[in-house]
VOPAGU-2260 file (C-alpha; in pm, 1 decimal, decimal comma):
REM VOPAGU-2260
SITE   aa  ch    i         X         Y         Z
SITE  MET   A    0    3021,7    6119,0     977,7
SITE  SER   A    1    3156,2    6088,2    1307,2
SITE  ALA   A    2    3509,7    5925,2    1370,8
SITE  SER   A    3    3494,8    5540,4    1325,1
SITE  THR   A    4    3543,6    5323,7    1564,4
SITE  ALA   A    5    3663,0    4970,6    1539,3
SITE  ILE   A    6    3583,9    4669,7    1684,1
SITE  PRO   A    7    3846,2    4537,5    1919,0
SITE  GLU   A    8    3716,1    4152,7    1836,4
SITE  THR   A    9    3964,4    4105,5    1557,6
SITE  SER   A   10    4299,1    4209,3    1459,4
SITE  ALA   A   11    4474,2    4245,0    1053,3
SITE  PRO   A   12    4444,2    4046,6     846,0
SITE  ALA   A   13    4175,8    3902,6    1025,4
SITE  ALA   A   14    3828,1    4010,3     942,5
SITE  GLU   A   15    3729,3    4361,9    1090,0
SITE  ALA   A   16    3431,8    4513,4    1064,0
SITE  ARG   A   17    3362,2    4915,8    1158,4
SITE  PHE   A   18    3059,0    5107,2    1223,7
SITE  GLU   A   19    3029,5    5479,9    1143,1
SITE  THR   A   20    2715,0    5639,3    1221,9
SITE  SER   A   21    2582,0    5940,3    1080,4
SITE  SER   A   22    2325,4    6219,3    1192,5
SITE  ASP   A   23    2073,5    6115,8     956,2
SITE  GLY   A   24    1999,4    5787,7    1130,7
SITE  GLU   A   25    2266,8    5579,4     866,9
SITE  LEU   A   26    2478,8    5325,7     976,7
SITE  LEU   A   27    2805,1    5244,8     749,1
SITE  VAL   A   28    2925,0    4909,1     849,0
SITE  ARG   A   29    3286,9    4863,8     636,1
SITE  LEU   A   30    3428,9    4556,2     614,9
SITE  SER   A   31    3788,7    4455,8     556,3
SITE  GLY   A   32    4062,2    4182,2     611,3
SITE  ALA   A   33    4022,2    3821,0     530,5
SITE  TRP   A   34    3654,0    3666,4     587,7
SITE  ARG   A   35    3734,4    3288,0     598,8
SITE  LEU   A   36    3566,8    3016,1     773,3
SITE  GLY   A   37    3920,8    2933,9     947,5
SITE  GLY   A   38    4002,6    3248,9    1078,7
SITE  LYS   A   39    3847,3    3490,4    1330,9
SITE  ARG   A   40    3533,7    3701,5    1214,5
SITE  PRO   A   41    3315,8    3990,4    1418,1
SITE  ARG   A   42    3029,9    3852,7    1570,6
SITE  PRO   A   43    2677,1    3949,1    1451,1
SITE  ALA   A   44    2585,4    4060,1    1844,0
SITE  ALA   A   45    2842,3    4333,0    1803,7
SITE  PHE   A   46    2592,6    4461,0    1492,1
SITE  ALA   A   47    2300,7    4412,9    1717,0
SITE  SER   A   48    2460,2    4623,8    1995,9
SITE  ALA   A   49    2546,2    4934,1    1736,7
SITE  LEU   A   50    2189,3    4940,6    1597,0
SITE  GLU   A   51    2023,5    4972,6    1955,3
SITE  ALA   A   52    2295,9    5188,3    2037,9
SITE  GLN   A   53    2097,4    5484,9    1834,1
SITE  THR   A   54    1789,7    5519,2    1622,1
SITE  ILE   A   55    1912,1    5376,1    1298,1
SITE  ARG   A   56    1712,2    5378,9     978,8
SITE  ARG   A   57    1928,4    5254,0     756,3
SITE  VAL   A   58    2251,6    5004,4     698,7
SITE  VAL   A   59    2491,0    5024,1     434,2
SITE  LEU   A   60    2743,1    4765,3     414,7
SITE  ASP   A   61    3103,2    4836,7     210,9
SITE  ALA   A   62    3294,4    4540,5     150,6
SITE  SER   A   63    3540,0    4715,5     -70,8
SITE  ASP   A   64    3860,1    4659,8     148,7
SITE  VAL   A   65    3773,6    4288,8     206,3
SITE  ALA   A   66    4108,9    4097,5      71,9
SITE  SER   A   67    3920,2    3755,3      40,6
SITE  TRP   A   68    3631,4    3594,2     127,4
SITE  ASP   A   69    3415,9    3266,6     144,1
SITE  THR   A   70    3083,6    3138,8     259,9
SITE  ALA   A   71    3183,7    3317,1     622,2
SITE  LEU   A   72    3120,9    3687,5     489,8
SITE  LEU   A   73    2829,1    3519,8     304,9
SITE  THR   A   74    2636,9    3390,6     653,5
SITE  TRP   A   75    2792,1    3737,3     834,2
SITE  VAL   A   76    2542,6    3907,3     562,5
SITE  ALA   A   77    2285,7    3713,9     590,5
SITE  THR   A   78    2241,4    3733,1     957,8
SITE  VAL   A   79    2300,6    4100,6     954,2
SITE  ALA   A   80    2010,6    4106,5     685,6
SITE  GLN   A   81    1801,5    3900,6     922,1
SITE  ILE   A   82    1843,4    4137,5    1199,0
SITE  CYS   A   83    1788,9    4406,3     982,3
SITE  GLY   A   84    1469,7    4274,6     860,5
SITE  GLU   A   85    1336,0    4191,4    1212,7
SITE  ARG   A   86    1368,6    4562,1    1326,6
SITE  GLY   A   87    1262,2    4719,0    1007,6
SITE  VAL   A   88    1545,7    4842,5     914,2
SITE  GLU   A   89    1686,8    4930,9     538,5
SITE  LEU   A   90    1966,8    4762,9     443,5
SITE  ASP   A   91    2201,2    4868,0     153,8
SITE  ARG   A   92    2388,2    4579,2     -16,1
SITE  SER   A   93    2498,8    4764,5    -330,4
SITE  ARG   A   94    2873,5    4792,4    -203,2
SITE  LEU   A   95    2914,6    4405,6    -149,9
SITE  PRO   A   96    3089,8    4206,3    -390,4
SITE  ALA   A   97    2873,5    4091,6    -695,7
SITE  GLY   A   98    2897,1    3722,3    -598,1
SITE  ILE   A   99    2785,9    3774,4    -263,4
SITE  GLY   A  100    2475,1    3986,9    -394,4
SITE  ARG   A  101    2357,6    3700,5    -629,7
SITE  LEU   A  102    2391,1    3448,5    -352,1
SITE  ILE   A  103    2198,8    3618,8    -118,4
SITE  GLN   A  104    1909,8    3684,1    -350,5
SITE  LEU   A  105    1918,6    3336,4    -419,6
SITE  SER   A  106    1888,1    3221,7     -96,0
SITE  GLU   A  107    1585,2    3458,3     -42,6
SITE  ALA   A  108    1422,8    3340,5    -358,9
SITE  VAL   A  109    1366,6    2988,9    -171,0
SITE  PRO   A  110    1142,3    3003,6     143,4
SITE  GLU   A  111    1316,6    2861,9     448,3
SITE  GLN   A  112    1168,1    2469,8     502,8
SITE  ILE   A  113    1049,0    2469,5     826,9
SITE  GLU   A  114    1011,8    2138,0     974,6
SITE  ARG   A  115     650,8    2110,7    1170,8
SITE  ALA   A  116     590,0    1888,6    1430,4
SITE  ALA   A  117     405,0    1576,5    1365,5
SITE  PRO   A  118      26,3    1643,2    1442,3
SITE  ALA   A  119     -70,2    1508,4    1793,5
SITE  ARG   A  120    -254,1    1153,3    1813,9
SITE  PRO   A  121    -610,1    1167,5    1836,8
SITE  PRO   A  122    -779,6     985,8    2150,1
SITE  TRP   A  123    -887,5     663,9    2137,5
SITE  ILE   A  124   -1234,5     729,5    2082,8
SITE  ALA   A  125   -1166,4     932,6    1778,1
SITE  ARG   A  126    -964,3     646,7    1631,0
SITE  VAL   A  127   -1239,5     403,0    1721,0
SITE  GLY   A  128   -1495,7     636,6    1553,2
SITE  ILE   A  129   -1244,0     684,0    1236,5
SITE  ALA   A  130   -1189,6     317,4    1172,1
SITE  ALA   A  131   -1575,0     298,3    1203,2
SITE  SER   A  132   -1653,5     578,0     965,6
SITE  ARG   A  133   -1387,7     360,8     723,7
SITE  SER   A  134   -1569,2      42,5     752,9
SITE  TRP   A  135   -1882,5     211,7     673,5
SITE  ARG   A  136   -1795,6     383,5     370,6
SITE  GLY   A  137   -1616,6      31,6     262,2
SITE  GLY   A  138   -1923,6    -128,7     326,4
SITE  LEU   A  139   -2122,0     106,4      88,0
SITE  ASP   A  140   -1870,6      94,9    -162,1
SITE  VAL   A  141   -1899,5    -288,6    -168,3
SITE  LEU   A  142   -2295,1    -252,0    -196,1
SITE  ALA   A  143   -2308,1      -4,0    -455,3
SITE  PHE   A  144   -2043,0    -215,5    -658,7
SITE  LEU   A  145   -2248,9    -528,1    -628,0
SITE  GLY   A  146   -2550,5    -301,0    -691,3
SITE  ARG   A  147   -2366,1    -242,9   -1086,8
SITE  ILE   A  148   -2254,7    -635,0   -1094,3
SITE  VAL   A  149   -2668,4    -733,1   -1072,9
SITE  PRO   A  150   -2763,8    -572,1   -1404,3
SITE  ALA   A  151   -2425,7    -658,5   -1608,1
SITE  LEU   A  152   -2507,7   -1016,8   -1520,9
SITE  PHE   A  153   -2868,4    -975,7   -1648,6
SITE  ARG   A  154   -2752,9    -815,0   -1946,6
SITE  PHE   A  155   -2523,0   -1152,5   -1951,9
SITE  VAL   A  156   -2793,5   -1379,8   -1923,2
SITE  THR   A  157   -2996,3   -1203,7   -2181,3
SITE  PHE   A  158   -2705,0   -1162,6   -2432,3
SITE  ARG   A  159   -2718,1    -813,6   -2442,9
SITE  ALA   A  160   -2380,5    -793,2   -2245,3
SITE  ARG   A  161   -2066,5    -608,1   -2423,7
SITE  PHE   A  162   -1744,9    -801,4   -2376,8
SITE  ARG   A  163   -1549,0    -996,7   -2621,0
SITE  GLY   A  164   -1595,1   -1394,0   -2612,5
SITE  ASP   A  165   -1217,7   -1444,0   -2647,6
SITE  ASP   A  166   -1126,0   -1249,9   -2343,9
SITE  LEU   A  167   -1386,0   -1483,3   -2157,5
SITE  LEU   A  168   -1252,3   -1823,0   -2299,4
SITE  LEU   A  169    -891,2   -1676,9   -2210,7
SITE  LEU   A  170    -973,7   -1595,7   -1842,8
SITE  VAL   A  171   -1168,6   -1950,1   -1816,4
SITE  GLN   A  172    -827,3   -2088,4   -1929,7
SITE  ASP   A  173    -613,2   -1873,3   -1675,6
SITE  ALA   A  174    -871,4   -1933,0   -1419,0
SITE  GLY   A  175    -911,5   -2316,1   -1447,7
SITE  VAL   A  176    -638,2   -2534,7   -1651,2
SITE  ARG   A  177    -362,6   -2289,9   -1546,1
SITE  ALA   A  178    -423,9   -2312,9   -1214,5
SITE  LEU   A  179    -404,9   -2717,6   -1176,7
SITE  PRO   A  180     -64,0   -2716,4   -1095,2
SITE  ILE   A  181     -67,5   -2578,5    -780,3
SITE  VAL   A  182    -419,8   -2675,5    -699,4
SITE  THR   A  183    -260,3   -3019,7    -755,6
SITE  LEU   A  184      72,8   -2955,1    -538,2
SITE  VAL   A  185    -129,1   -2819,1    -244,0
SITE  SER   A  186    -441,1   -3082,2    -248,9
SITE  VAL   A  187    -234,8   -3384,9    -223,0
SITE  ILE   A  188      18,5   -3217,6      69,7
SITE  VAL   A  189    -327,5   -3152,0     255,8
SITE  GLY   A  190    -440,8   -3505,4     202,1
SITE  LEU   A  191    -107,6   -3639,8     315,0
SITE  ILE   A  192    -122,0   -3432,4     624,9
SITE  LEU   A  193    -461,5   -3539,1     731,1
SITE  ALA   A  194    -390,5   -3873,1     687,5
SITE  PHE   A  195     -52,2   -3860,9     886,1
SITE  VAL   A  196    -227,7   -3661,7    1142,1
SITE  GLY   A  197    -544,9   -3908,5    1170,5
SITE  ALA   A  198    -316,3   -4235,5    1160,2
SITE  VAL   A  199    -105,8   -4100,5    1458,1
SITE  GLN   A  200    -412,0   -4072,5    1717,3
SITE  LEU   A  201    -631,7   -4335,9    1544,0
SITE  ARG   A  202    -349,0   -4598,1    1580,4
SITE  LEU   A  203    -363,8   -4571,7    1937,7
SITE  PHE   A  204    -726,6   -4768,0    1931,0
SITE  GLY   A  205    -642,3   -4940,8    1630,1
SITE  ALA   A  206    -905,3   -4775,4    1389,0
SITE  ASP   A  207    -615,9   -4718,1    1121,3
SITE  ILE   A  208    -882,5   -4817,7     885,7
SITE  TYR   A  209   -1101,5   -4488,1     975,9
SITE  VAL   A  210    -828,4   -4248,3     820,8
SITE  ALA   A  211    -985,9   -4302,5     489,7
SITE  ASN   A  212   -1327,4   -4179,5     631,8
SITE  LEU   A  213   -1167,0   -3881,6     805,8
SITE  VAL   A  214    -954,6   -3754,7     517,2
SITE  ALA   A  215   -1244,0   -3827,6     284,9
SITE  VAL   A  216   -1546,3   -3639,9     490,5
SITE  ALA   A  217   -1272,5   -3343,3     561,4
SITE  MET   A  218   -1179,0   -3307,4     210,1
SITE  VAL   A  219   -1508,9   -3329,7      66,3
SITE  ARG   A  220   -1682,7   -3108,6     334,4
SITE  GLU   A  221   -1431,2   -2842,0     424,6
SITE  MET   A  222   -1079,2   -2859,7     304,3
SITE  GLY   A  223   -1121,7   -2909,8     -92,9
SITE  ALA   A  224   -1289,9   -2608,6    -111,1
SITE  MET   A  225   -1095,6   -2414,9     139,9
SITE  VAL   A  226    -737,1   -2543,8     -48,8
SITE  VAL   A  227    -884,9   -2377,9    -366,9
SITE  GLY   A  228   -1026,2   -2070,1    -202,9
SITE  ILE   A  229    -694,5   -1980,3     -80,3
SITE  VAL   A  230    -500,1   -2064,3    -353,6
SITE  MET   A  231    -738,7   -1879,5    -620,8
SITE  ALA   A  232    -750,8   -1599,3    -374,8
SITE  GLY   A  233    -354,1   -1552,9    -366,0
SITE  ARG   A  234    -324,7   -1626,4    -749,4
SITE  THR   A  235    -668,8   -1516,7    -959,7
SITE  GLY   A  236    -796,3   -1273,1    -703,3
SITE  ALA   A  237    -461,7   -1095,8    -707,3
SITE  ALA   A  238    -443,5   -1086,2   -1067,2
SITE  PHE   A  239    -772,4    -960,7   -1108,8
SITE  ALA   A  240    -695,1    -660,8    -865,4
SITE  ALA   A  241    -359,8    -605,7   -1031,4
SITE  GLN   A  242    -492,9    -590,5   -1416,7
SITE  LEU   A  243    -792,0    -374,3   -1336,0
SITE  GLY   A  244    -568,7    -141,9   -1114,1
SITE  THR   A  245    -298,7    -111,7   -1417,3
SITE  MET   A  246    -592,3     -47,5   -1640,6
SITE  THR   A  247    -734,2     196,7   -1378,8
SITE  VAL   A  248    -364,9     345,7   -1361,5
SITE  THR   A  249    -325,1     376,8   -1762,7
SITE  GLU   A  250    -675,7     556,6   -1785,7
SITE  GLU   A  251    -769,9     226,9   -2011,6
SITE  VAL   A  252   -1059,3     253,0   -1771,2
SITE  ASP   A  253   -1181,2     616,1   -1850,9
SITE  ALA   A  254   -1109,7     524,5   -2248,5
SITE  LEU   A  255   -1380,0     275,0   -2228,8
SITE  THR   A  256   -1607,7     497,0   -2045,2
SITE  THR   A  257   -1541,5     756,4   -2342,2
SITE  PHE   A  258   -1634,9     513,8   -2590,4
SITE  GLY   A  259   -1939,2     424,8   -2418,4
SITE  ILE   A  260   -1849,6      53,3   -2379,8
SITE  SER   A  261   -1931,8     -45,5   -1975,3
SITE  ALA   A  262   -1630,8    -108,5   -1756,3
SITE  MET   A  263   -1842,6    -378,5   -1551,6
SITE  ASP   A  264   -1992,9    -566,7   -1870,5
SITE  PHE   A  265   -1628,4    -558,0   -2042,7
SITE  LEU   A  266   -1389,4    -587,7   -1779,0
SITE  VAL   A  267   -1538,7    -713,5   -1477,3
SITE  LEU   A  268   -1843,3    -968,5   -1562,5
SITE  PRO   A  269   -1627,7   -1148,0   -1739,1
SITE  ARG   A  270   -1321,9   -1219,3   -1482,7
SITE  ILE   A  271   -1629,4   -1329,8   -1251,8
SITE  VAL   A  272   -1812,6   -1536,5   -1477,4
SITE  ALA   A  273   -1481,6   -1714,0   -1569,7
SITE  LEU   A  274   -1385,6   -1770,6   -1232,4
SITE  VAL   A  275   -1746,1   -1869,0   -1065,7
SITE  LEU   A  276   -1811,4   -2156,8   -1382,0
SITE  MET   A  277   -1421,5   -2295,9   -1264,6
SITE  THR   A  278   -1415,2   -2289,6    -894,5
SITE  PRO   A  279   -1655,5   -2612,2    -831,6
SITE  PHE   A  280   -1454,2   -2806,2   -1104,4
SITE  LEU   A  281   -1148,0   -2705,0    -918,7
SITE  VAL   A  282   -1310,4   -2811,1    -593,7
SITE  LEU   A  283   -1396,0   -3153,8    -730,5
SITE  TYR   A  284   -1016,0   -3188,6    -848,2
SITE  ALA   A  285    -879,2   -3053,6    -501,5
SITE  ILE   A  286   -1123,6   -3328,8    -317,3
SITE  VAL   A  287   -1005,6   -3607,0    -599,9
SITE  LEU   A  288    -675,3   -3539,2    -537,4
SITE  GLY   A  289    -655,3   -3506,7    -167,7
SITE  ILE   A  290    -821,9   -3851,0    -113,0
SITE  GLY   A  291    -540,7   -3969,3    -307,6
SITE  GLY   A  292    -269,9   -3786,1    -112,8
SITE  GLY   A  293    -491,8   -3956,9     204,1
SITE  ALA   A  294    -453,3   -4288,5      14,0
SITE  ILE   A  295     -77,9   -4287,6       3,1
SITE  VAL   A  296     -17,0   -4267,2     365,6
SITE  GLY   A  297    -287,0   -4503,2     440,1
SITE  VAL   A  298    -177,0   -4754,0     175,2
SITE  GLY   A  299     195,9   -4721,7     219,8
SITE  MET   A  300     229,9   -4670,8     566,9
SITE  LEU   A  301     -73,1   -4845,0     745,7
SITE  ASP   A  302    -100,1   -5152,6     517,6
SITE  ILE   A  303    -427,0   -5097,5     438,5
SITE  SER   A  304    -535,1   -5246,1      81,9
SITE  PRO   A  305    -646,5   -4979,9    -176,3
SITE  GLU   A  306    -984,2   -5203,8    -200,8
SITE  LEU   A  307   -1059,9   -5152,3     162,6
SITE  TYR   A  308    -928,6   -4770,6     152,2
SITE  PHE   A  309   -1125,8   -4673,5    -147,8
SITE  ASP   A  310   -1434,8   -4915,1      14,2
SITE  GLN   A  311   -1430,9   -4708,8     341,9
SITE  THR   A  312   -1419,7   -4382,7     143,8
SITE  LEU   A  313   -1729,1   -4428,3     -56,5
SITE  SER   A  314   -1925,4   -4550,7     278,6
SITE  ALA   A  315   -1800,9   -4238,6     451,8
SITE  LEU   A  316   -1928,6   -4010,1     189,9
SITE  THR   A  317   -2304,2   -3890,2      83,2
SITE  LEU   A  318   -2425,5   -3676,3    -241,1
SITE  THR   A  319   -2505,2   -3420,8      57,1
SITE  HIS   A  320   -2153,0   -3403,5     147,2
SITE  LEU   A  321   -2035,4   -3338,5    -182,7
SITE  TRP   A  322   -2298,2   -3051,4    -302,3
SITE  GLY   A  323   -2184,7   -2898,9      35,9
SITE  GLY   A  324   -1852,4   -2878,4     -48,5
SITE  LEU   A  325   -1894,2   -2762,4    -419,1
SITE  PHE   A  326   -2170,5   -2506,9    -249,5
SITE  ARG   A  327   -1848,5   -2377,5     -31,7
SITE  GLY   A  328   -1672,3   -2367,8    -345,0
SITE  SER   A  329   -1890,8   -2159,0    -552,3
SITE  VAL   A  330   -1934,4   -1908,1    -252,8
SITE  TYR   A  331   -1541,6   -1861,8    -229,9
SITE  GLY   A  332   -1532,4   -1802,4    -572,6
SITE  VAL   A  333   -1818,0   -1518,9    -616,8
SITE  LEU   A  334   -1616,0   -1360,2    -288,7
SITE  ILE   A  335   -1258,4   -1405,7    -464,3
SITE  ALA   A  336   -1379,3   -1252,1    -812,1
SITE  VAL   A  337   -1578,1    -978,0    -660,6
SITE  ILE   A  338   -1344,1    -868,8    -431,7
SITE  GLY   A  339   -1072,6    -848,0    -659,8
SITE  CYS   A  340   -1213,7    -679,9    -923,4
SITE  LEU   A  341   -1362,2    -450,4    -673,7
SITE  ARG   A  342   -1005,4    -363,1    -537,2
SITE  GLY   A  343    -898,6    -306,8    -918,2
SITE  MET   A  344   -1147,2     -87,3    -986,2
SITE  GLN   A  345   -1082,5     137,5    -631,5
SITE  CYS   A  346    -709,4     145,0    -736,7
SITE  GLY   A  347    -539,8     496,7    -736,6
SITE  ASN   A  348    -383,2     665,8    -996,9
SITE  ASN   A  349       1,9     587,9    -936,4
SITE  ALA   A  350     198,6     303,3    -950,5
SITE  ALA   A  351     209,3     224,4    -609,3
SITE  ALA   A  352    -154,4     207,5    -571,3
SITE  VAL   A  353    -165,9    -132,3    -766,1
SITE  GLY   A  354      57,5    -306,3    -510,9
SITE  GLN   A  355    -204,0    -175,6    -237,1
SITE  ALA   A  356    -464,3    -256,6    -448,7
SITE  THR   A  357    -346,6    -634,1    -495,2
SITE  THR   A  358    -250,4    -681,1    -128,3
SITE  SER   A  359    -555,4    -524,3       5,0
SITE  ALA   A  360    -767,6    -797,1    -269,0
SITE  VAL   A  361    -563,1   -1069,3     -91,9
SITE  VAL   A  362    -621,4    -973,3     260,0
SITE  SER   A  363    -997,8    -884,1     230,1
SITE  THR   A  364   -1045,7   -1183,5      13,5
SITE  LEU   A  365    -896,6   -1457,2     275,7
SITE  VAL   A  366   -1058,4   -1241,2     570,6
SITE  MET   A  367   -1373,9   -1313,1     405,9
SITE  ILE   A  368   -1316,7   -1646,3     294,5
SITE  VAL   A  369   -1271,3   -1745,3     638,5
SITE  VAL   A  370   -1590,1   -1531,2     774,7
SITE  ALA   A  371   -1795,1   -1734,8     527,4
SITE  ASP   A  372   -1646,9   -2070,7     618,6
SITE  GLY   A  373   -1750,8   -2007,7     959,3
SITE  VAL   A  374   -2111,3   -1901,2     865,0
SITE  LEU   A  375   -2150,3   -2200,9     638,9
SITE  ALA   A  376   -2067,3   -2440,7     902,5
SITE  VAL   A  377   -2313,1   -2299,0    1160,3
SITE  LEU   A  378   -2575,5   -2293,8     896,8
SITE  PHE   A  379   -2491,6   -2634,1     767,7
SITE  ASN   A  380   -2520,1   -2788,4    1124,6
SITE  LEU   A  381   -2852,4   -2620,1    1170,7
SITE  LEU   A  382   -3004,3   -2784,2     817,8
SITE  GLY   A  383   -2842,1   -3064,0     942,2
SITE  ILE   A  384   -2580,6   -3124,8     646,6
């Protein structure tokens, strides 16, 4: 080998690297001194310069003269290995300390994580198309779900549906009796608000007595069904989505299918029947309590006698108003049950999907209730109801 040349960057006992080249294209790198993070160290650029000076096919790293080392030596060796790999030069690390060799192998065993740039946001026309496509697929899923519900309802009315009667009774109790406290609270408060707001305006014209008419018509035609729809969407519809979503995650729905039991009959049908049966009764209950809440304001604040208040209430109402309100409640009940069960059956296979299904059920139901209310209002107006 030729005479050795020392890098003038460091002095003993600092870290030092000496390059010795041979005629057969081998470069011997002798490392010595203390390779510590706090001390001065040779720069990898000097090694790169030595490779470019001659045609080197093989590099040997010799650390037998290294007095002490830490990650400073490891980082330098890793950089040298990268330079050799980029130039296609063979690297011999057999003369390095055993610890460095194992650490280098460990670092090379794990691929480097490269941060990828976030994908570019598609143009607005593409986003519109994606949203339309997603909505279209969602509509097809709803139609497919309704197509599975209709045969299940036919089997129910012909007493051929396979479900447990005890489950239906428990669902009726949960959707009916157990919902009374929250329906009571909200209905009375809505009646109080309607009466108070109406009294503020009607008092300007000396027409306080017509507060009873306002509260009665509003509760029977609109607010009774709306109160029940909103309460049941947040209470029962969300519960249906969470229950069926959890069953989907725990593969209970798949187990029923494996045993040859229709999940529509066993899980979905009892929930829809229970909620649709109970909703009209809850609407009627909410109407009565809302009128009672209005009576509290009319009798207690406006000095209207109870007999006169309820005479005005009865004179303002007709059976057409009542049937219209109960029909609205039945429509809302169908929407709540179908959407809640649909989102539960569409749930993914992880715990987070259950929460997403529940949220989607509540939001979708509330939107559909508002849309249905507008459609029914226009339809009733055209029919003169």
